[in-house]
N, C-alpha and C positions, 0 to 999 in steps of 0.2 A: 896412461902412466899416472901415477900415483904420485900425488908433489906432496917432497919430506922439504918438512921446516927446518930452519937451517940455526938461525939468527933466533934470540925469544921474541925482539922487537917486529921478525916479519909478521905480516897478520894472515889469519888463515887464509885458502882461495874461496873463489866465489861457490858457493855450494853447488853450482850447475855442471861441473866439474867433478860430481863426484861419481861413481861408478856405475852405472843405470842397472833397474831390474835384470834380471837375466843373466849378469854377470858372474864373476868368479867371487865378489865381496861385493853385493849391490847394498849405495849407502854409500860408501868408505872411501874418504875424501882426502884426506892429507894421514903422515905418519912423522911420530918423534917430534921437537922438541919441550919443550917441561910442563907437568904436569901444577899449575899453581893457581892460586885466587885467579889474577888478573890472566891470565890464558884459557881459566875457566869460564869468567864472568866476560869476557869474549867471544866465545865460544858460542855460548849458550842465549846470547841473544843477536845472536845467527842462527839458532837451530840446531849448531853443532853440539855432540855430548861423545866423551871418548870415553872407550872400548876395548879389551886388549887383555891376554896372557900372561905368566909369569911367562922371562925373557924373552915377550916381546918390548916391539918400541909403542911409545904412546902413539895407540888408533882412533884419531877422530871420522865418525862417521855425523851423515848428513841425509837417512834417508828417507824416500820417495814411494810410495806414499807413510806417511806418519802415524802413529795411534795416538787419539788424543781420547780424552773423558770429557762433555762441556756436563759440566758439575750441576744442571737441573734435569738430563737424560739419566744420569747414575739411575740405577736399577736395584731398587729395596725388596729382597725377597720376599716373600712372606717368614721363612726359616728366617732369614739374617731379622726381619724384622722382630719378632719372637725373642731372640736371641738381646738384641738390642734393650728390650723391653726389661729383660730379669737383668742387665749388666746395667742400666740406669736403675734401677731398684737398688741394687745392691749396697750398704754405703762403703763396702769394701773392695767395690770395682771402679776405678777411674781413668782419664785420658790423662795423659799430660804430654807435654809439646817443653820438648830443650831438657827434659832433665836426666838424661842419661844419653844424652849421640853417640857418644863413644859405642855404651855397648850398643845400641840400635846397629852399626853401622857395621860392627865387627858381628854381630848375630844375621846381620842381612851376608856380610861375606863365605858367613861359614855355613847357607844353607841353598840349598839347590833350583837351582832357575829355571822354569819350564822351555827343552829345549836345548840346554845346553849342559857340556858335562864342566864337571866343577865350575870354582868359582871365577868371576870375572875383576871381583872387587879383591885388589888385589894390591900389597902394602902401602905402596906406593900413593896409591888409589887413596885409600884410609886416612895418610897422611896430609895432603891436602883439601881434601871434604875435612874435614877436621878442621884443621887449621880456613880454613874459607866458613865453617862456623863458628867460630871460635870471634868471625867478622863481621857476623852477624848476617851471612845469605841463605845458611842451612841452618835446617829445622827438620828434627824428627818430634812424628804422634808416635805416644807411645801407648802400651796399651794392659795397666798396671790389673793385678788383683792381688785381697790379701798379701802388701806390698810387693809379688813379685812382678820384674817385666815377662809379657808369655807373649807381647806380637809389638809389631809396629813399621814406621815406614820412614824413608828422611828422602830429600828433596832442599832443591830449590825457587826463593822467592825471590823475586825480581820481577817491582813494579805492582801489576795486578796479575801478573801469571807463577802459577807453582807448576816446576817443571819435576815429576815425579822420576827416584831411582829405585831404588829395590825396596820389599817387605819382606818379612818374617814373620813368623806363629808358632807358638813352641804350642799352647793350648788351641784348642778346633773355635774355630772363625777367630782369633783372636787379631789379625793381620785387616782382616774384614773389617772389622770396630772399630781399626785404625783408619781405616780408609775414610769410611760412615764420618770419622769425626774430621776429616781433613773436608770432605766436604761439606759440613757443618762449617767451620769455620771458614772455609771459602764462599759460600754464601752469604754468611754474617761484609767482612769483608770488599764483597763486588770482586772476587774474582769467580772469571765464570768458567775459566779456559785449567785444564789438566795438562800438562804434558806425556803422555807414555813409552814417549818412545819406539815401540817394536810392539807388532800384534801378538798375544796370545790370549788363544779363547778363554782365561780365566777374566781377563779385562774386560771382552767382549761382553763372559754372560753379566757385566754389572755396570754396562752401558758405555765403553769403549766405541770407538767408531773408530775410520782413518777417512787421511785427507789428502789433496795430494798438498805439497811438500810449500809449492808455491803459496795456497791457499792457507800452510801455518804459519809459513815465514812471513805474509800480510798481517796475519791475526797477534802474533807476540811484539810484532813491530810496533800495534796500536797497544797491546796492553802493557809494555818496559815502559812506556810514555808516563804511562799512570803515576802517580803518587805512591807508595811503597808502602805497604803499611808496617806502622812501628811496634807495637804491640803484640809479639805473640805470648799468648794464654786461651789457655780451654776453659773452657764455663758450661757446664753442668744445664744452662738454657739455653745452651746452643745449640741440642740435642731436638729444639726444638723447630729448627731450620732444615731437619729430613721431614721429623713426623710434625706436624701440629700436634699440639696435648691435647687442646682440645678433641682429637679425633677418638673417639672410643676406644675404640681396637690397636690403638696405640702403645697402652698399661695393661691392654691383654690377652689375654693365652689364644686367642678365637684369629690374632693376626687378619688380616686383609688379606680378600682372593686373589 
């Protein structure tokens, strides 16, 4: 039976009460309650996230296993290496953080997601995360070409942990460039783990893998105790965190096997 949150002050239930694998809705923990920064902060600190459709109550999820990306396991493919090399050489191409958050989340809301029909980023969710962004917890990584926003992603930064939410792309590999930039930023600031929520083939191809929920929760608890990142800016030099510029193949068209 799913727990119903009837009061704003009522805490989320223990994640061990989430519906198990093989059930009708694996990972579903609770329903109802308000979608606001305070509730979201509580949820993410416990490894819980909202996911629901228009016309449904807020649904809170804690899947087991949990898809994550260890930043040192990020797979930089040969083709993406070449794309990043071209991107970094061009003065008309840049990565920005938090310069157009609302554009990013609305673009993500309008983009299809693997294995899902329609959008899951409903208007109430856009409003709640935009409010939380204004408070400094939610961030967007943005791919810009010729002054145009062509791709990006958004997620939550808490302690030394990043919880990825969604991404979009209007040009080939634009979202992958944003993800690569996020990896560089995380390496620079001592963030070694990115939450990806649920398994997709796309994330697995880039190094994502699954962890048991208990292992994931222990991992985030330790990282949330660390001091948070205070400055969210992207500098060109951070690309060296992904591929050192001293490596000859980094800025050539040959790539690496």
